[in-house]
N, C-alpha and C positions, 0 to 999 in steps of 0.2 A: 504492498498500499503506500502512495506518494506519504511524502512529509510536508506537511505546510511551515511555507515561509510566509509569515506576517510582521507588520510593523509595530515593534515595540514600542512599550510604554519608555517615554523620556522624563522622567520626571512626572509629581504628583498634577502640576498644571497642566500639562500638556496632554491637549485630546485630540490632536489632529497635525499632522505634518504636510510638505510639501516635498512631492517628488522631483527629485533637482534631476537625476537620471540614472539610467540603466547601464551596468557595468559590465554587462553580457549579452548575450543574443539570446532567445528562445529558441529552444532545442540544445543547448551548447553543454559541455561536460563539465561539471563542477568541481571543486573539490572540497573537504570540509573544511570551513575556516574561512572560504576564498568569498571577497569582498561580491555581491551581486548587484547592488544600488545605493547610493546617495541620497539621504533625504534630509530636508531640512525644517528646523523646531523654528519657535520664535526666540531664540537664542543661537542656535548653533548647528554645524552641521554633521551629520556622523555617516558611517556605513552598516549597512545589513549586511551580516554574513551567512554564508550557506551552513546549516547545521548537519550537513551529510555530504557523503558524494554520492552522487549520480546525475541522471541529466534534468536539465532546468527548465521547470513549462511556465511560461509570465504569463501574468493575467491581463484585464483590457486596462490597464494604467498607462497613462502616458506623461512624459516629464512637465513638471509644469501643475501639474492636479494634486487639490489637496484631498488628503486622505487619512479618515479616522484611524487612530492607534488601534492596535488588535485585529486589523482587519486582513485577512489573509491576500496577498498580492503575487504568489508565485508557488509553484510545488516543485519539489523535487523527486524522481524515481526512476521508473525505466522508462526507455526510450518510445515507446507505443503508447505512455500515457498523455493525456490533455487535461490542459488546465481546466476544474471543473466549472460549468456553465452556471449564472445566478439562477435560481430558482425563480419564478412569478412571486410577486407579494400578494397577499390572502387581499380579498375585496375588500372596500371600504366597509361595507355592512357587517363585516365580520367584526372590525373594530367597535363600530356604535354598538353593536349586540353586548360585547364583553367589557365595555366601559361603562354600564349601568351599575352601580352601587348594589349590592345584593338586599341593603335594607332600604332601599328607594323604590318608589314605585315608577315603571320605565313609563316614557311619554310614549304616545300615541304613534310617532313615529319609531322609534326605537320597538316598540310591540312587532310593527308592519315588518319589518325589515326579520325581526328575531323569530325565526323559526320553530327553532327549539331553545330548552337554554344555553346559555353559552358554555364548554367544558371549561375545566382547568386549563391554564396557561401553559401552553407547550413549553416555556421557558420554565416553570417549577419543577418539570421531570426528575423525578429522584432527588427531591428535594433538592436542587440548585437551580439559580435563578442567573441567566446572562444576560448583562447589561452593557451597554456602552457606556462609556464616561461622559460623554455631552449627555444620555440619555436619564445618568444617576444625578449629574448635577441640576438637571433642570427638574427633575422629578423630589430632589432636596428642596430646592428653593420653593417648590409651589406645593409642598408638604404632601405629594399623591404617593400612595401605595404600591408600588411595583408590582404587587403580585396580583392588582387588580387589571393588569394591562395585559391584551394580546399583543405577542412579539409579531414582526413582520421581517426581522432581520436573520441574515444565517439560515435559508430556509425554515422559519418559521421559530428560531430556536433561542433567538437576541431579540431584547426591547433596545430599539434605537430610536433617537431623538424624536421621529416623527410621531410612534408610538404613543409618546409621551402628550405630545401636541394634540393628536385626535382626542385623548381621553378628556386632557382639559377642555377641548371643545364641547364637549356636553355636560360639563360640569356646570353648574351655576357659578356665576361672575363672581369672584372674590373680591374681597376690599383688599385695596391697594394698602403697602406697607409706604408708612410716610413717616417722618419725623414729626413730633408735637409741635413743632413749629410750622413746619409745613401743612400740618393737619390745619392749624389755628387760619393762617393766611387764605387757604383754601376754603375754608366755611365760609371765611367773612366775604369772599371774592364770587362764592357761588361756581367753583369750580371742580369737577369732576375728579378727582386725583386717580382714578382709573385711565383717564385717558392720556394720564402721563407717562413717558419714559422717566424712571427714576435713575439718576447718576450715582447715588449712595452706594452704601456697602451691600451686596445681595439685592442690588435693583432698587433700594428703599429710595423714596420720592424727596426730595430735600428742598429746601426753601429756596435755595437757587432755581431748581426747575420750574417750582411755582410762580417765582418772580420771573422767570424766561415767558412763562406761558402767559403772563398779564402784559407783558411787554408789545405794544402792537408792531409789527413789522411794518419798516418804513415804507412809504408812498411810491412806487415808482415814477418817476418825474415824466410827466408830460412831453413829448418830442417837440422841438420848436419848429414853429410855420417856417416854411421855407422860405427863403428872400428871394426874389425879384430876380430872378437869373437875369446877369448883366449880357450885352449882347459878346458872342466870345470874339478873342481875339483871332487873328487870324494865325493858324498852324504853323509852326515852325518845321523846320525839314527835320525828317527822322534823322534820327541820328546813325552813328555808320555802327554802335554799339551796342549792348543791351545795358542799362546801369545797374550795377553790382546791386541794389538794395532790391531790384526787383527779382534779380538770378537765385536768391536766396529766399528758400522755401521758411514758413512762420515757424513749424515744427521739423527739428531736425532729424531727432531720434524719440520712440517713446518707450521707455522702461517700465515693464508694468510694479507697480508699489505692492512688493509682496515679502515674505518671510523677514528677516532682521530689521530690513529698513520701514517695511510697516510699520511693525512695534515700534520702532524708535519715534516714526512720526505721530502715531496714536499716542504716545505717550507722552511725549515733549506738548501736542498739543493740550493734555488732560492736567500736565503740572502747572500750565498757566491759570486753571479754574481751581486747582486743589491745594496748590501750595502758595503760603505766603510768603513772597521773595523779598528780602533782606540784603543788602550789600555791604559787609562793612570791610573795612580797610585798614592795615597797620602795616607802618614799616618796622624792618628790626634790622640790627646790625648783625650780619651773617659771618664775619669775617673769620669769628673762630670756629664756627660750622663750617667753614671752607676748609679751613686750616686741619680740622681734624677729620675731614675726609679726605685730606691728600695723606694724612700720618697714616689712616687705614689702610688706603690704598696700597701704599709700597708696604706694607706689614702683610696684609693677607690676599693680594692678589692671587700670587702663586699656589697658596697652599688650597684655597677656595676654588680656582677654578673661574671667579668671574672677579670683575672690581666692583666693589660697592659704589652704588649712585646715589645722589641724591634721593631720588624716591625710594629706595630703600631705606635711607635713613629719616625720611620725612616721615613715610609709613609709620617707621617705628616709634616715631616720638609720637604720633598723633594715636597709636594704639594703647601708647601707657598712658596718654593723658586722658583719653576714654574710660581706662579702668580706674584712674584717678577721680573724674568727675563722670560716674555712670549716666548722671540725667542727661549729658548729652549723646550717649549712645542710647537713643531711644526713637519711637516712630506716633507718629499720630494715627489713631483710629479714628472713628465716628465719634465715640462717646467715652474717650480714655488715651491718656498716654501711656505707652508701654514703655517699661525700660528692659532691655534686653540684655540678658545673661552673656552672651558670647560678643567678643570682638570680631566682627568677621570684614575684614577691609576690604575695600571695592575699591579699585586700579583700574583708571579708564586707561582705554588701549583703542587709538586709531587703527583699523584694518581698512582694508578695500571691499568689504561687506557692510561697513558701518560703524558706529563705537561699541565697542564691547567692553564688560567690567568684569574681569575676573575677580575672583575672590578670594582671599586670602583667609582662610578659617583660624579661628584663634590667635589673631595675629599679635595678641599682646604677650602670648605665652612661648612665642617662638623666637631662637635667637635670630642674632642678626641675618647669621648666615644661612638658616633656614630658612625666614624667611626671603631673601632673597633668591636661593634656589628654586624652592616652590613658585615665587613670581614668574622669575624667568621662562620656566616649563608652561605655565599658562599662557604667558604672552606668545611664546613659540605655537602652542596648539590654536592660539586665537586666531594668528595672523596668516594661517596655513589652510584656516577652515575645518580643525578639529577640535575646536574644544567640546568637551566632555557638559553633558547637564550640568555634572557636580560643580563644574568650573565657576558658571554665571548664576548660579541661584544661592541665598541667604545671607545677603551683604547686610549689614549692620549701619555704614558708614562709607563715604566715598570721598576718593580726595583725586583731580585730576593730574595730568601728566607735566611736571615742573622741570625734569632736568633741562631742557631746552632754553632754560632762564639760568 
């Protein structure tokens, strides 16, 4: 029997990836551990390897396509085998019939489509429930019992996001989640909170969401009346060359906004609305700091295998300061300020794919040599597009690259 090759789970928050490229041809002979395809998450690229030796049969997935995690994208087996064709999903009426809660009276429409009582969900066979990450997250946000949903994914054995949406469509409309202040403003203005898209944690409607809905859109200015045309002057003789401005197209190239750059664009835009921006400037005499680095460089560069840089020293200073002043090693949630136990230092690195921030975990507990070694390994992986999911997650404080100054 053929072995399945699926998109692995790359971190707790990754639910889908982008297929960058296939590294083998359909029907090729592969060995165990051979790289089959390259995929991209919102933070990094990595390769999916063959779990065993055999003939690879590639599924209908093309470069640039977004694929949920845990989806089977290829199989490895005998040369005469084929990638299994996807089964047809159940008819919509089956979803409607299974969506009616046991203790609720079915509607007339549901009764008309339900010829017989709904069978137990196929995903519950043998006590196991197969659910896609996107479906599970949506169900948790909406408080839906996944055991009430009829699955349509993986030949009727896996609950996917559209199954949860179909179930929610049959339920009474829930009350919107909103902050107390947002509820008060909306009640005074007569706004239905269910009509607003929340930008707070877990989709909660915030004061800003309500205020934005109250702000009327700026009217489009009317086009000015055309002026009376003056008599056209005599046309000059046609030039013997095409003006440069006319020979250059308006758009030279369109690069799809995907992967890392898409996430950067979204988060930079979001930060404008969610972060209080304050700039503090302080000048200091770094003469002794520079001298110390020169002495250290002369003493340890050969034995360490690298020259300690200003980034290493600054990061260690900041890490020790965060341990001494833990209120600075904190993050803001919707209703609290959380002081973080670990000092995980993010170090901004510019790459061809965009800005990445490798994270040195427990930076305050590492020696300068260990910190510098870990940092250089992560920078190298980032610049060749081979960062591990663990490399760029969990940062608690970030400093930019100041070495050039």
